[in-house]
C-alpha angles and dihedrals in degrees: 000000000000091000092049091051089050094049091045092050090048091050092051092045093051091047092053093046090052097049094098092056098035094107089056092048090049091051090049089053093048093049090049091051089049092051093048095043118190123298118210123248115264110278129233132044121344092222137052144133141256128204128357137261146119095258106060122189129205122235124192117198110193135169146057137345096312089057090046084056102238107179097030131087096225139008088248087066096037131072100294098050095040094049091045090054093053092043090054091050091051097045099033089228134119107255119211106197134194129191126216105172139146132184114246101019123143124200089269093051091046088060093046102038111020107034092062089056094058115107138157094055160172095089129203093213134022127194112198112200102192143126106073096093093042086060096042093047091045100241109187120240090252093051093044091053094044095048094043094050090049091049092048091047090053093047091048093050091052093041107032096173100038126123105228119207121189123199121229126272109264122289093225093161089072096052109121092201105044110101129219138288093022090053093061093042094053092041091056090049090049090052090049091051089047092056090044096054092044087058100045096044096046095095099031114116116248092351114125127183123199105223121220105282119241091223134024133174098247094180107099093359099110130064096190107003092272111044126053123258121227088270088048092054091048093050092044096049090048093050092048094050091046090054095045093047093048099044107032139049112219 
């Protein structure tokens, strides 16, 4: 808890220090959103399968815009389909995947709006694509931890034997469209959330977080400067599965 208190104090101190320039930062954010526009969700069915075999496993992919597939033509080419393909290769099993995603959701809104939509469980694997909006909407470290632990508790209760994977907090520092100083401010908050989730998931059973990578291939990764392209989803899914396979037994 000492780290959480330190992060919370740093968050509050930074917020107070930025109050005089907050109108400018808000305007920067609005201009950036206008420049980026709004990509549509991935088209096509929100379910599918990857691989073959007589012992199929069920994968739920739930969360924010990356789960909704912004930047890809179909879910097959977005996060769900790409992650399922790598999961199938690793396990040697057919993976039947299902998507429950919505642009703009935080961890709190995922609990309130998306979890009630999940059917066809229990699942063998869950990929939770979350964190971007908790950074963009300035969730405090205490709120981030509280909401995420509640969400994980709900998912575990509904899926007692599932392996739960969590994607990394957003790599805002690589965004080619995010202006300064808001880029650095949000990146530092994202790093703080990354350290926070590493700590509070460390002792959770069969819950694995993919920490922010030290290097990514930024060229070709983004569709709009914020969301991944189809190549970005492919590279991201491969990197996550490589990390999970190398660092965890599941």
